[in-house]
Backbone and ligand atoms as CSV (ligand in chain L), in Angstrom:
chain,resi,resn,atom,element,x,y,z
A,1,MET,N,N,119.123,100.666,-65.546
A,1,MET,CA,C,117.780,101.045,-65.102
A,1,MET,C,C,116.757,100.927,-66.245
A,2,ASN,N,N,117.199,101.198,-67.472
A,2,ASN,CA,C,116.259,101.069,-68.591
A,2,ASN,C,C,116.169,99.624,-69.046
A,3,LYS,N,N,114.953,99.080,-68.978
A,3,LYS,CA,C,114.738,97.699,-69.380
A,3,LYS,C,C,114.175,97.664,-70.789
A,4,GLY,N,N,114.827,96.921,-71.638
A,4,GLY,CA,C,114.263,96.701,-72.964
A,4,GLY,C,C,114.609,97.793,-73.963
A,5,THR,N,N,114.300,97.479,-75.212
A,5,THR,CA,C,114.600,98.359,-76.331
A,5,THR,C,C,113.658,99.551,-76.336
A,6,VAL,N,N,114.115,100.650,-76.913
A,6,VAL,CA,C,113.273,101.846,-77.034
A,6,VAL,C,C,112.131,101.573,-78.011
A,7,LEU,N,N,110.943,101.994,-77.628
A,7,LEU,CA,C,109.782,101.903,-78.529
A,7,LEU,C,C,109.814,103.134,-79.433
A,8,THR,N,N,110.100,102.911,-80.716
A,8,THR,CA,C,110.165,104.050,-81.636
A,8,THR,C,C,108.765,104.351,-82.170
A,9,SER,N,N,108.576,105.599,-82.571
A,9,SER,CA,C,107.300,105.996,-83.170
A,9,SER,C,C,107.050,105.216,-84.455
A,10,ALA,N,N,108.117,104.960,-85.231
A,10,ALA,CA,C,107.970,104.238,-86.505
A,10,ALA,C,C,107.379,102.845,-86.266
A,11,TYR,N,N,107.929,102.146,-85.285
A,11,TYR,CA,C,107.440,100.788,-84.981
A,11,TYR,C,C,106.032,100.847,-84.389
A,12,PHE,N,N,105.849,101.694,-83.377
A,12,PHE,CA,C,104.567,101.744,-82.667
A,12,PHE,C,C,103.416,102.097,-83.618
A,13,PHE,N,N,103.606,103.144,-84.417
A,13,PHE,CA,C,102.522,103.537,-85.324
A,13,PHE,C,C,102.430,102.596,-86.523
A,14,GLY,N,N,103.536,101.883,-86.815
A,14,GLY,CA,C,103.476,100.814,-87.810
A,14,GLY,C,C,102.529,99.702,-87.373
A,15,VAL,N,N,102.407,99.524,-86.070
A,15,VAL,CA,C,101.520,98.493,-85.524
A,15,VAL,C,C,100.098,99.024,-85.344
A,16,VAL,N,N,99.958,100.159,-84.665
A,16,VAL,CA,C,98.609,100.624,-84.296
A,16,VAL,C,C,97.968,101.509,-85.366
A,17,GLY,N,N,98.757,101.941,-86.334
A,17,GLY,CA,C,98.211,102.741,-87.432
A,17,GLY,C,C,98.522,104.218,-87.301
A,18,ASP,N,N,98.243,104.930,-88.365
A,18,ASP,CA,C,98.507,106.366,-88.462
A,18,ASP,C,C,97.730,107.111,-87.376
A,19,PRO,N,N,98.424,107.866,-86.529
A,19,PRO,CA,C,97.722,108.579,-85.447
A,19,PRO,C,C,96.741,109.637,-85.942
A,20,ASP,N,N,96.875,110.041,-87.214
A,20,ASP,CA,C,95.906,111.004,-87.760
A,20,ASP,C,C,94.616,110.316,-88.213
A,21,ASN,N,N,94.657,108.977,-88.283
A,21,ASN,CA,C,93.439,108.204,-88.561
A,21,ASN,C,C,92.750,107.927,-87.221
A,22,LEU,N,N,91.971,108.905,-86.766
A,22,LEU,CA,C,91.446,108.876,-85.399
A,22,LEU,C,C,90.535,107.677,-85.152
A,23,LYS,N,N,89.809,107.276,-86.167
A,23,LYS,CA,C,88.893,106.154,-86.032
A,23,LYS,C,C,89.659,104.853,-85.774
A,24,LYS,N,N,90.771,104.704,-86.517
A,24,LYS,CA,C,91.566,103.483,-86.389
A,24,LYS,C,C,92.338,103.456,-85.065
A,25,ILE,N,N,92.950,104.581,-84.727
A,25,ILE,CA,C,93.767,104.626,-83.505
A,25,ILE,C,C,92.895,104.448,-82.263
A,26,ALA,N,N,91.615,104.816,-82.381
A,26,ALA,CA,C,90.693,104.707,-81.233
A,26,ALA,C,C,90.549,103.264,-80.759
A,27,HIS,N,N,90.785,102.284,-81.647
A,27,HIS,CA,C,90.724,100.873,-81.244
A,27,HIS,C,C,91.811,100.527,-80.231
A,28,HIS,N,N,92.839,101.350,-80.188
A,28,HIS,CA,C,93.982,101.081,-79.293
A,28,HIS,C,C,93.994,102.028,-78.098
A,29,LEU,N,N,92.895,102.773,-77.926
A,29,LEU,CA,C,92.807,103.754,-76.825
A,29,LEU,C,C,91.629,103.410,-75.932
A,30,THR,N,N,91.708,103.857,-74.697
A,30,THR,CA,C,90.619,103.585,-73.770
A,30,THR,C,C,90.475,104.715,-72.757
A,31,ASP,N,N,89.232,104.928,-72.309
A,31,ASP,CA,C,88.956,105.813,-71.187
A,31,ASP,C,C,89.147,104.990,-69.935
A,32,TRP,N,N,90.301,105.073,-69.369
A,32,TRP,CA,C,90.624,104.194,-68.245
A,32,TRP,C,C,90.235,104.847,-66.921
A,33,HIS,N,N,89.362,104.173,-66.186
A,33,HIS,CA,C,89.030,104.612,-64.830
A,33,HIS,C,C,89.998,103.918,-63.882
A,34,VAL,N,N,90.874,104.685,-63.310
A,34,VAL,CA,C,91.909,104.144,-62.435
A,34,VAL,C,C,91.231,103.490,-61.221
A,35,PRO,N,N,91.653,102.262,-60.853
A,35,PRO,CA,C,91.011,101.565,-59.731
A,35,PRO,C,C,90.991,102.415,-58.457
A,36,GLU,N,N,89.910,102.206,-57.709
A,36,GLU,CA,C,89.638,102.990,-56.478
A,36,GLU,C,C,90.845,103.042,-55.529
A,37,HIS,N,N,91.505,101.898,-55.342
A,37,HIS,CA,C,92.602,101.859,-54.350
A,37,HIS,C,C,93.822,102.665,-54.792
A,38,LEU,N,N,93.824,103.117,-56.057
A,38,LEU,CA,C,94.938,103.941,-56.539
A,38,LEU,C,C,94.529,105.411,-56.697
A,39,ASN,N,N,93.299,105.730,-56.313
A,39,ASN,CA,C,92.826,107.120,-56.382
A,39,ASN,C,C,93.350,107.896,-55.179
A,40,LYS,N,N,94.624,108.229,-55.238
A,40,LYS,CA,C,95.308,108.897,-54.116
A,40,LYS,C,C,95.948,110.181,-54.617
A,41,GLY,N,N,95.887,111.198,-53.792
A,41,GLY,CA,C,96.590,112.447,-54.090
A,41,GLY,C,C,96.312,112.944,-55.489
A,42,HIS,N,N,97.379,113.277,-56.211
A,42,HIS,CA,C,97.226,113.821,-57.565
A,42,HIS,C,C,97.396,112.763,-58.657
A,43,LEU,N,N,97.430,111.501,-58.267
A,43,LEU,CA,C,97.396,110.452,-59.304
A,43,LEU,C,C,96.072,110.604,-60.061
A,44,PRO,N,N,96.071,110.385,-61.386
A,44,PRO,CA,C,94.833,110.587,-62.141
A,44,PRO,C,C,93.745,109.598,-61.733
A,45,HIS,N,N,92.509,110.049,-61.753
A,45,HIS,CA,C,91.367,109.165,-61.480
A,45,HIS,C,C,90.821,108.581,-62.777
A,46,LYS,N,N,91.089,109.294,-63.853
A,46,LYS,CA,C,90.602,108.885,-65.161
A,46,LYS,C,C,91.609,109.350,-66.204
A,47,MET,N,N,91.892,108.485,-67.180
A,47,MET,CA,C,92.865,108.836,-68.217
A,47,MET,C,C,92.379,108.329,-69.562
A,48,TYR,N,N,92.572,109.113,-70.609
A,48,TYR,CA,C,92.410,108.604,-71.969
A,48,TYR,C,C,93.796,108.187,-72.417
A,49,THR,N,N,93.989,106.885,-72.582
A,49,THR,CA,C,95.345,106.377,-72.796
A,49,THR,C,C,95.316,105.133,-73.667
A,50,SER,N,N,96.497,104.616,-73.961
A,50,SER,CA,C,96.627,103.391,-74.760
A,50,SER,C,C,96.132,102.185,-73.966
A,51,ILE,N,N,95.498,101.250,-74.646
A,51,ILE,CA,C,95.084,100.017,-73.964
A,51,ILE,C,C,96.310,99.231,-73.469
A,52,TYR,N,N,97.461,99.484,-74.083
A,52,TYR,CA,C,98.687,98.785,-73.677
A,52,TYR,C,C,99.323,99.418,-72.448
A,53,MET,N,N,98.782,100.546,-72.007
A,53,MET,CA,C,99.314,101.257,-70.830
A,53,MET,C,C,98.606,100.825,-69.546
A,54,VAL,N,N,97.397,100.277,-69.656
A,54,VAL,CA,C,96.557,100.085,-68.468
A,54,VAL,C,C,97.239,99.186,-67.427
A,55,GLU,N,N,97.686,98.013,-67.845
A,55,GLU,CA,C,98.299,97.101,-66.869
A,55,GLU,C,C,99.643,97.633,-66.343
A,56,PRO,N,N,100.541,98.111,-67.245
A,56,PRO,CA,C,101.799,98.677,-66.727
A,56,PRO,C,C,101.582,99.880,-65.801
A,57,LEU,N,N,100.617,100.743,-66.134
A,57,LEU,CA,C,100.362,101.897,-65.261
A,57,LEU,C,C,99.751,101.474,-63.930
A,58,THR,N,N,98.895,100.440,-63.967
A,58,THR,CA,C,98.353,99.916,-62.708
A,58,THR,C,C,99.506,99.492,-61.798
A,59,GLN,N,N,100.495,98.816,-62.383
A,59,GLN,CA,C,101.661,98.384,-61.594
A,59,GLN,C,C,102.485,99.574,-61.106
A,60,ALA,N,N,102.691,100.567,-61.991
A,60,ALA,CA,C,103.502,101.737,-61.617
A,60,ALA,C,C,102.817,102.544,-60.510
A,61,PHE,N,N,101.495,102.749,-60.647
A,61,PHE,CA,C,100.763,103.503,-59.619
A,61,PHE,C,C,100.738,102.722,-58.300
A,62,THR,N,N,100.624,101.392,-58.396
A,62,THR,CA,C,100.688,100.557,-57.184
A,62,THR,C,C,102.045,100.736,-56.501
A,63,ASN,N,N,103.118,100.766,-57.289
A,63,ASN,CA,C,104.447,101.019,-56.722
A,63,ASN,C,C,104.475,102.363,-55.984
A,64,ILE,N,N,103.891,103.403,-56.608
A,64,ILE,CA,C,103.896,104.742,-55.994
A,64,ILE,C,C,103.189,104.709,-54.639
A,65,VAL,N,N,102.035,104.033,-54.606
A,65,VAL,CA,C,101.259,103.970,-53.366
A,65,VAL,C,C,102.002,103.127,-52.328
A,66,GLU,N,N,102.457,101.937,-52.726
A,66,GLU,CA,C,103.090,101.021,-51.757
A,66,GLU,C,C,104.425,101.549,-51.240
A,67,ARG,N,N,105.105,102.359,-52.057
A,67,ARG,CA,C,106.422,102.887,-51.627
A,67,ARG,C,C,106.289,104.244,-50.921
A,68,GLY,N,N,105.042,104.669,-50.700
A,68,GLY,CA,C,104.816,105.906,-49.944
A,68,GLY,C,C,105.224,107.169,-50.673
A,69,LEU,N,N,105.077,107.180,-51.996
A,69,LEU,CA,C,105.560,108.318,-52.783
A,69,LEU,C,C,104.432,109.164,-53.385
A,70,VAL,N,N,103.200,108.941,-52.934
A,70,VAL,CA,C,102.063,109.675,-53.510
A,70,VAL,C,C,102.280,111.194,-53.408
A,71,ASP,N,N,102.872,111.648,-52.306
A,71,ASP,CA,C,103.086,113.093,-52.107
A,71,ASP,C,C,104.039,113.695,-53.144
A,72,GLN,N,N,104.808,112.836,-53.832
A,72,GLN,CA,C,105.738,113.361,-54.841
A,72,GLN,C,C,105.063,113.592,-56.187
A,73,VAL,N,N,103.827,113.119,-56.325
A,73,VAL,CA,C,103.087,113.351,-57.575
A,73,VAL,C,C,102.284,114.630,-57.404
A,74,HIS,N,N,102.697,115.680,-58.108
A,74,HIS,CA,C,102.058,116.992,-57.948
A,74,HIS,C,C,101.018,117.250,-59.020
A,75,SER,N,N,101.204,116.613,-60.199
A,75,SER,CA,C,100.214,116.797,-61.268
A,75,SER,C,C,100.317,115.682,-62.286
A,76,TYR,N,N,99.168,115.352,-62.858
A,76,TYR,CA,C,99.101,114.454,-64.025
A,76,TYR,C,C,98.936,115.362,-65.232
A,77,ASP,N,N,99.847,115.257,-66.188
A,77,ASP,CA,C,99.873,116.213,-67.297
A,77,ASP,C,C,99.630,115.574,-68.653
A,78,GLY,N,N,98.911,114.445,-68.657
A,78,GLY,CA,C,98.423,113.926,-69.925
A,78,GLY,C,C,99.071,112.654,-70.400
A,79,SER,N,N,98.305,111.932,-71.238
A,79,SER,CA,C,98.801,110.721,-71.892
A,79,SER,C,C,98.525,110.864,-73.395
A,80,TYR,N,N,97.266,110.555,-73.807
A,80,TYR,CA,C,96.966,110.706,-75.239
A,80,TYR,C,C,96.948,112.173,-75.655
A,81,ASN,N,N,97.653,112.458,-76.736
A,81,ASN,CA,C,97.663,113.811,-77.307
A,81,ASN,C,C,98.249,113.682,-78.710
A,82,ASN,N,N,97.430,113.874,-79.735
A,82,ASN,CA,C,97.899,113.715,-81.119
A,82,ASN,C,C,98.755,114.908,-81.519
A,83,ARG,N,N,100.056,114.763,-81.248
A,83,ARG,CA,C,100.971,115.865,-81.529
A,83,ARG,C,C,102.325,115.318,-81.952
A,84,PRO,N,N,103.149,116.162,-82.604
A,84,PRO,CA,C,104.515,115.737,-82.919
A,84,PRO,C,C,105.371,115.665,-81.652
A,85,LYS,N,N,106.561,115.081,-81.790
A,85,LYS,CA,C,107.525,115.085,-80.685
A,85,LYS,C,C,107.954,116.505,-80.406
A,86,ARG,N,N,108.205,116.789,-79.144
A,86,ARG,CA,C,108.781,118.097,-78.818
A,86,ARG,C,C,110.180,118.154,-79.421
A,87,GLY,N,N,110.472,119.213,-80.128
A,87,GLY,CA,C,111.799,119.388,-80.709
A,87,GLY,C,C,112.037,118.546,-81.946
A,88,ASN,N,N,110.994,117.877,-82.451
A,88,ASN,CA,C,111.147,117.014,-83.627
A,88,ASN,C,C,109.820,116.991,-84.397
A,89,PRO,N,N,109.479,118.108,-85.065
A,89,PRO,CA,C,108.139,118.303,-85.618
A,89,PRO,C,C,107.721,117.300,-86.696
A,90,LEU,N,N,108.682,116.572,-87.287
A,90,LEU,CA,C,108.328,115.657,-88.378
A,90,LEU,C,C,107.964,114.257,-87.876
A,91,THR,N,N,108.201,113.989,-86.613
A,91,THR,CA,C,107.887,112.672,-86.055
A,91,THR,C,C,106.786,112.805,-85.022
A,92,LYS,N,N,105.820,111.890,-85.066
A,92,LYS,CA,C,104.755,111.904,-84.065
A,92,LYS,C,C,105.303,111.416,-82.718
A,93,SER,N,N,104.860,112.053,-81.669
A,93,SER,CA,C,105.173,111.617,-80.315
A,93,SER,C,C,104.420,110.333,-80.017
A,94,LEU,N,N,104.953,109.500,-79.136
A,94,LEU,CA,C,104.196,108.332,-78.675
A,94,LEU,C,C,102.911,108.756,-77.975
A,95,HIS,N,N,102.865,110.010,-77.498
A,95,HIS,CA,C,101.617,110.525,-76.917
A,95,HIS,C,C,100.472,110.484,-77.944
A,96,ALA,N,N,100.794,110.540,-79.229
A,96,ALA,CA,C,99.767,110.505,-80.275
A,96,ALA,C,C,99.083,109.140,-80.352
A,97,GLY,N,N,99.632,108.152,-79.625
A,97,GLY,CA,C,98.962,106.862,-79.478
A,97,GLY,C,C,98.716,106.527,-78.018
A,98,GLY,N,N,98.926,107.487,-77.143
A,98,GLY,CA,C,98.673,107.285,-75.709
A,98,GLY,C,C,99.695,106.402,-75.014
A,99,ALA,N,N,100.853,106.161,-75.645
A,99,ALA,CA,C,101.816,105.209,-75.070
A,99,ALA,C,C,102.831,105.867,-74.140
A,100,ALA,N,N,102.479,107.042,-73.609
A,100,ALA,CA,C,103.362,107.758,-72.682
A,100,ALA,C,C,102.516,108.522,-71.676
A,101,ILE,N,N,103.138,108.903,-70.581
A,101,ILE,CA,C,102.457,109.701,-69.552
A,101,ILE,C,C,103.416,110.786,-69.070
A,102,ASP,N,N,102.872,111.970,-68.833
A,102,ASP,CA,C,103.655,113.069,-68.263
A,102,ASP,C,C,103.161,113.362,-66.853
A,103,LEU,N,N,104.116,113.570,-65.958
A,103,LEU,CA,C,103.811,113.924,-64.560
A,103,LEU,C,C,104.673,115.108,-64.131
A,104,ASN,N,N,104.165,115.893,-63.207
A,104,ASN,CA,C,104.945,116.977,-62.582
A,104,ASN,C,C,105.586,117.906,-63.609
A,105,ALA,N,N,104.814,118.275,-64.631
A,105,ALA,CA,C,105.358,119.075,-65.744
A,105,ALA,C,C,105.872,120.441,-65.282
A,106,ALA,N,N,105.217,121.036,-64.293
A,106,ALA,CA,C,105.577,122.408,-63.900
A,106,ALA,C,C,107.049,122.521,-63.498
A,107,THR,N,N,107.564,121.479,-62.861
A,107,THR,CA,C,108.957,121.538,-62.389
A,107,THR,C,C,109.876,120.589,-63.155
A,108,ASN,N,N,109.363,120.066,-64.277
A,108,ASN,CA,C,110.158,119.141,-65.096
A,108,ASN,C,C,109.975,119.479,-66.566
A,109,GLN,N,N,110.291,120.703,-66.902
A,109,GLN,CA,C,110.084,121.208,-68.252
A,109,GLN,C,C,110.991,120.505,-69.253
A,110,PHE,N,N,110.502,120.444,-70.494
A,110,PHE,CA,C,111.220,119.771,-71.575
A,110,PHE,C,C,112.636,120.327,-71.729
A,111,ASN,N,N,113.586,119.404,-71.832
A,111,ASN,CA,C,115.004,119.713,-72.054
A,111,ASN,C,C,115.636,120.510,-70.918
A,112,LYS,N,N,115.045,120.379,-69.727
A,112,LYS,CA,C,115.670,120.963,-68.534
A,112,LYS,C,C,115.775,119.857,-67.494
A,113,VAL,N,N,116.777,119.984,-66.624
A,113,VAL,CA,C,116.892,119.023,-65.535
A,113,VAL,C,C,115.770,119.295,-64.553
A,114,GLY,N,N,114.998,118.242,-64.245
A,114,GLY,CA,C,113.833,118.404,-63.387
A,114,GLY,C,C,114.088,117.935,-61.968
A,115,ASP,N,N,113.003,117.889,-61.193
A,115,ASP,CA,C,113.134,117.499,-59.787
A,115,ASP,C,C,112.462,116.161,-59.489
A,116,MET,N,N,112.240,115.362,-60.528
A,116,MET,CA,C,111.632,114.038,-60.350
A,116,MET,C,C,112.645,113.151,-59.612
A,117,SER,N,N,112.242,112.585,-58.488
A,117,SER,CA,C,113.199,111.775,-57.715
A,117,SER,C,C,113.432,110.427,-58.391
A,118,THR,N,N,114.598,109.866,-58.129
A,118,THR,CA,C,114.928,108.531,-58.650
A,118,THR,C,C,113.899,107.515,-58.164
A,119,GLU,N,N,113.466,107.665,-56.900
A,119,GLU,CA,C,112.489,106.730,-56.333
A,119,GLU,C,C,111.187,106.751,-57.131
A,120,LEU,N,N,110.755,107.950,-57.498
A,120,LEU,CA,C,109.502,108.072,-58.258
A,120,LEU,C,C,109.680,107.497,-59.672
A,121,ILE,N,N,110.807,107.819,-60.293
A,121,ILE,CA,C,111.080,107.299,-61.641
A,121,ILE,C,C,111.126,105.773,-61.627
A,122,GLU,N,N,111.712,105.214,-60.565
A,122,GLU,CA,C,111.847,103.753,-60.482
A,122,GLU,C,C,110.499,103.039,-60.357
A,123,CYS,N,N,109.481,103.732,-59.859
A,123,CYS,CA,C,108.140,103.129,-59.813
A,123,CYS,C,C,107.700,102.740,-61.220
A,124,PHE,N,N,108.182,103.460,-62.212
A,124,PHE,CA,C,107.838,103.203,-63.613
A,124,PHE,C,C,108.878,102.299,-64.278
A,125,THR,N,N,110.168,102.618,-64.092
A,125,THR,CA,C,111.204,101.839,-64.787
A,125,THR,C,C,111.249,100.405,-64.268
A,126,ASP,N,N,110.869,100.180,-63.005
A,126,ASP,CA,C,110.827,98.806,-62.480
A,126,ASP,C,C,109.797,97.955,-63.222
A,127,VAL,N,N,108.794,98.614,-63.795
A,127,VAL,CA,C,107.752,97.906,-64.546
A,127,VAL,C,C,108.190,97.701,-66.000
A,128,GLY,N,N,109.104,98.525,-66.483
A,128,GLY,CA,C,109.562,98.426,-67.863
A,128,GLY,C,C,109.328,99.676,-68.692
A,129,PHE,N,N,108.915,100.754,-68.021
A,129,PHE,CA,C,108.808,102.033,-68.729
A,129,PHE,C,C,110.200,102.621,-68.950
A,130,HIS,N,N,110.330,103.452,-69.974
A,130,HIS,CA,C,111.526,104.263,-70.155
A,130,HIS,C,C,111.231,105.681,-69.679
A,131,SER,N,N,112.180,106.261,-68.976
A,131,SER,CA,C,112.039,107.621,-68.457
A,131,SER,C,C,112.858,108.584,-69.301
A,132,GLY,N,N,112.228,109.682,-69.712
A,132,GLY,CA,C,112.933,110.726,-70.473
A,132,GLY,C,C,114.019,111.412,-69.673
A,133,ALA,N,N,114.046,111.174,-68.357
A,133,ALA,CA,C,115.093,111.762,-67.508
A,133,ALA,C,C,116.472,111.206,-67.876
A,134,PHE,N,N,116.479,109.987,-68.478
A,134,PHE,CA,C,117.759,109.345,-68.756
A,134,PHE,C,C,118.218,109.541,-70.196
A,135,TRP,N,N,117.417,110.234,-70.986
A,135,TRP,CA,C,117.862,110.518,-72.340
A,135,TRP,C,C,118.978,111.541,-72.283
A,136,LYS,N,N,119.958,111.354,-73.202
A,136,LYS,CA,C,121.081,112.293,-73.210
A,136,LYS,C,C,120.598,113.648,-73.693
A,137,LYS,N,N,119.879,113.644,-74.798
A,137,LYS,CA,C,119.415,114.889,-75.379
A,137,LYS,C,C,118.269,114.625,-76.330
A,138,PRO,N,N,117.152,115.295,-76.283
A,138,PRO,CA,C,116.807,116.216,-75.198
A,138,PRO,C,C,116.279,115.468,-73.978
A,139,LYS,N,N,116.536,116.011,-72.807
A,139,LYS,CA,C,115.990,115.469,-71.551
A,139,LYS,C,C,114.481,115.716,-71.525
A,140,ASP,N,N,113.752,114.796,-70.896
A,140,ASP,CA,C,112.304,114.998,-70.756
A,140,ASP,C,C,111.862,114.345,-69.445
A,141,TYR,N,N,112.185,115.043,-68.350
A,141,TYR,CA,C,111.994,114.483,-67.009
A,141,TYR,C,C,110.540,114.131,-66.698
A,142,MET,N,N,109.592,114.878,-67.241
A,142,MET,CA,C,108.172,114.636,-66.918
A,142,MET,C,C,107.630,113.350,-67.557
A,143,HIS,N,N,108.402,112.788,-68.503
A,143,HIS,CA,C,107.878,111.816,-69.474
A,143,HIS,C,C,108.307,110.372,-69.186
A,144,MET,N,N,107.331,109.447,-69.151
A,144,MET,CA,C,107.613,107.999,-69.125
A,144,MET,C,C,106.882,107.378,-70.313
A,145,GLN,N,N,107.543,106.447,-70.984
A,145,GLN,CA,C,106.882,105.778,-72.111
A,145,GLN,C,C,107.127,104.281,-72.054
A,146,LEU,N,N,106.243,103.529,-72.713
A,146,LEU,CA,C,106.411,102.081,-72.790
A,146,LEU,C,C,107.723,101.760,-73.490
A,147,SER,N,N,108.426,100.735,-73.011
A,147,SER,CA,C,109.538,100.190,-73.786
A,147,SER,C,C,108.936,99.290,-74.865
A,148,LYS,N,N,109.735,98.947,-75.864
A,148,LYS,CA,C,109.237,98.065,-76.918
A,148,LYS,C,C,108.844,96.710,-76.331
A,149,ASP,N,N,109.649,96.221,-75.403
A,149,ASP,CA,C,109.384,94.909,-74.800
A,149,ASP,C,C,108.065,94.914,-74.028
A,150,LEU,N,N,107.831,96.015,-73.315
A,150,LEU,CA,C,106.594,96.132,-72.547
A,150,LEU,C,C,105.394,96.229,-73.491
A,151,PHE,N,N,105.527,97.026,-74.542
A,151,PHE,CA,C,104.452,97.127,-75.530
A,151,PHE,C,C,104.177,95.777,-76.178
A,152,ASP,N,N,105.234,95.093,-76.612
A,152,ASP,CA,C,105.064,93.783,-77.259
A,152,ASP,C,C,104.352,92.797,-76.329
A,153,ALA,N,N,104.755,92.804,-75.054
A,153,ALA,CA,C,104.175,91.874,-74.082
A,153,ALA,C,C,102.690,92.174,-73.862
A,154,GLN,N,N,102.347,93.466,-73.782
A,154,GLN,CA,C,100.949,93.837,-73.569
A,154,GLN,C,C,100.111,93.538,-74.811
A,155,TYR,N,N,100.698,93.771,-75.985
A,155,TYR,CA,C,99.995,93.477,-77.244
A,155,TYR,C,C,99.674,91.982,-77.315
A,156,LEU,N,N,100.685,91.168,-76.960
A,156,LEU,CA,C,100.517,89.706,-76.960
A,156,LEU,C,C,99.437,89.285,-75.959
A,157,ARG,N,N,99.443,89.895,-74.780
A,157,ARG,CA,C,98.462,89.555,-73.739
A,157,ARG,C,C,97.037,89.878,-74.216
A,158,ILE,N,N,96.902,91.032,-74.890
A,158,ILE,CA,C,95.558,91.497,-75.274
A,158,ILE,C,C,95.065,90.812,-76.559
A,159,HIS,N,N,95.960,90.673,-77.537
A,159,HIS,CA,C,95.533,90.168,-78.853
A,159,HIS,C,C,95.915,88.703,-79.109
A,160,GLY,N,N,96.710,88.112,-78.207
A,160,GLY,CA,C,97.086,86.717,-78.374
A,160,GLY,C,C,98.106,86.456,-79.463
A,161,LYS,N,N,98.741,87.528,-79.950
A,161,LYS,CA,C,99.816,87.371,-80.953
A,161,LYS,C,C,100.729,88.582,-80.858
A,162,LEU,N,N,101.965,88.390,-81.315
A,162,LEU,CA,C,102.909,89.513,-81.272
A,162,LEU,C,C,102.578,90.529,-82.364
A,163,PRO,N,N,102.862,91.806,-82.109
A,163,PRO,CA,C,102.566,92.819,-83.124
A,163,PRO,C,C,103.460,92.690,-84.361
A,164,ILE,N,N,102.920,93.078,-85.487
A,164,ILE,CA,C,103.696,93.145,-86.732
A,164,ILE,C,C,103.577,94.569,-87.252
A,165,ALA,N,N,104.718,95.236,-87.378
A,165,ALA,CA,C,104.707,96.619,-87.869
A,165,ALA,C,C,104.568,96.640,-89.385
A,166,ALA,N,N,103.679,97.485,-89.890
A,166,ALA,CA,C,103.457,97.588,-91.340
A,166,ALA,C,C,104.645,98.300,-91.992
L,1,ZN,ZN,ZN,105.628,113.099,-72.546
């Protein structure tokens, strides 16, 4: 179910820059207005997120709508957030570059088995996202993040060259 290599914080921030350098990281972030046809239920209408998330999320949200799963989205719980990883204070979370999204946090708490359905998770993994539901430890059911392959492909599409990590 997981497509592609894991996008590590070391590689991602090696490419987009130090997440504490807000001016620099802002070049890789966008105020994304979700297209009208995807403004359904509790799907977000507006997100501050990575520019590399826009196309993959458009596809994932389209999957949710087309597969009739909008009712399973109870809350949008954030994308960009300059913070460390949960349970790993020395490493920045991919959220610090907007390369992840959390949904249905109330019933999918960190390191607990959540109630996110396989069908809903597949709306994201079919596009190439990695789901924290499949991590051995710690579990993070609310969390989907770009795979390295998906990030590389989006970087290439936007910048016309593959990323090089510093
Ligand atoms: Zn998350």
